[in-house]
C-alpha positions, 0 to 999 in steps of 0.5 A: 649896920644891920641890927635886930631891931631894924629887922623887926621893923622892915618886918612888921611895917611890910606885914603890916602893908601885906595885912592892909592888902589881904583885907583889903576887899572885906572893906569895900564887901558892900559896895562890891555887893551893890556893883556887881550885884552879889547875894548874901551867899556871893558875898561869903564865897568872896570873903573865904575867897581871900584865904584860898590860897593861903594855906599852900601859899603860907607853907611854900613862903615858910619852906622857901624862907629857910631855904632862900632868906626871910627878906628875899622872900618876903619882898618877892611877894609883896612886889608880885601881890601890889602889882596884881592889886594895881590890875585889879583897880581896872577889872571893871574895863576889861572887855572879854571876860566877865568882870566880877570873874576878873576881880574875883581872882585877882582879889584871890591872888592879891590875898595871898600877900597873907602868906607872907606871915610865916616868912616874917615869923621865920626872920623875927625867929631868925634874928631874937634870943628864946627868952625874948622870942614871945614878945618879939614875935608879938610885937611883929604880928600884933602890930601887922595884923592891925592893917586888917583894922585899919582897912575895916576902919579907914579906908571906906572913909578915905575912898567912899565907894571907889574901891578900884582907886583904893586897890591901885594906891594900896598896890603902888604903895606895897612895890615901894615897900618890897624894894626897901626890904630887899635893899636892907634886909638880912636873913640871920643875925650870922651866918652859921644861923642861916646855915642851919636852917637852910640845911634842913629844908628837905623833904624829909626834914619838912615831912618830919615837921608835918607829922608831929602830933604836936605840930598838927596841935598847935596848927589847930590852934592857930586855926581856932584862932587866927584862922578865926581871926582871918574869917571874922575880919573877911565875914564881919562887915556883911554879918553887921550889915545884914544881921543888925540892918534894923538897929543901924538903920535906927543909928542914922545910917541909911544908903550902901556907903553908910551901912558900908561905914558903920560895919566896917567901924564894928567889925574893925573893933575885933581886927585892932583888939586882936592885933594890938593885944597880940604883943601883950599875948606874946609877953604873958607867954615869956611870963608864964615861962618866968613864973613857970605857971603849969595849971593844966593837970592833962598838960605836961609840965616838965618841957622846958617850954611847958608854962607856954602851952598852958597859956595857949590852953587859957587862950583857947578856953576863952575863944570858946566861950566868946564865940558862944557869947556872939551868938547870944548877943545876936540872936537877942538882937543887942547891937551894943551888947555884941559890939562889946562881946566883939572886943572881948572876943578880939583880945581872947583871939590874941592870946591865941594867936600869940600864944602859939607863936611864942612856941613854935619857934621854941620847938622847932628851933632848928626849921623855924620856917619850916614849922611856920609854914604849915603851922601858919599855914594849913591853919588858915583853911578856917578862914574859908570854912567858918564864913561859909558856916556863918553864911548858909545857916538858916539864921545869920547869928547861929554860926558863932556857936556852931563853930565852937562847939562843933569845932572848937572843942574837939580841936582842945581836946586834940590840942590837950592829948598832942601836948600831954607827954612829959618826955619830948613831943616831938617823938610823938607823930606818923613815922619816927624822927629816924624814919623822916631825917634818917639816924642823925635826927638833928633837933629830933633825934630822938629814941621813941617814934611811932605812937 
């Protein structure tokens, strides 16, 4: 008998492995760099390429989850990316093309496993009630996100510099998990819930979600939390190997394999905390909701979910502060302090990621996949942009403060502006609800419209 706990476990295990696939390239970046003779700029490009397919992939996957059922979409994506991971294990044996170019393209396809996040978000939202949605989504996403930390921490220890063997084994397990998900997964707790989501997948429904200022604000908030998290997952091994080469050498780590292991260990601090504390963030969003905490006078206090918005604002402020602190620790050359700040930073990131998706399924309850795809998809562009900023600034430590002050402060201002309305924020966007949905605008049949 299918139940919501089984569906949560299925989604969580599958997303854990998808995340492990997604960032397995980053775990071997020093050895890949040595094998192919890559420069720091090329390593930054390789790190950012892990995100290239995520924005369109997540948008499409979220819509497909509403349309075809999350269990079907998740199984398909995991099977395809797992198969390509197996092929990437043999990239160096391709004679008629540059081996690195083949590996680059194949690993970019494998990285599209990250699109499954929004599929799982939709799946969990279809099974759990509003009062427990923050905790349930936090458990799903947080436990799944641990895959990046596990990869950074354990893959170099298990496989050394043999990234090809790691890619082979990871791909084979992914295909097996896909088969189980297809077998045991169910779209929603009842047919009516699944049919509602399916019926709201028209072009008008999609454009309606994409044009709401509240959705755009949440997307940007996710760009400075999860978009940042995946950027750091890709970048941190290279950052510590290059930015703290002397302190790492002083600790006794010499040679590519040893430095890769040390850098991966430091990088895992962020990933583990960003993952392990995400359920806590979901719980805190639920707690703020129950206690009706709304401390910020510039944000709405009248919506049923307003306390969740105030919790998210707190998270965004904390992320910005810790980014600046990372730059200060790096410029001072203090490796232990940098790692401590990185640990705190990971917790603040989890506050943001958990906070966003405690709001999305509530605000867009009839279009959870479409909304999750847009918010969780476009936001991953940050994972492309941030490593490029980090890698191409004159000083490798300055990137964090540059992103915090130049990108995150404007994002917070827009988020506050989008969430300031005391009436339904879905009334405000580019075009009215009636324009996109017609006269019977579903959960958004509102009177306002243009802003």
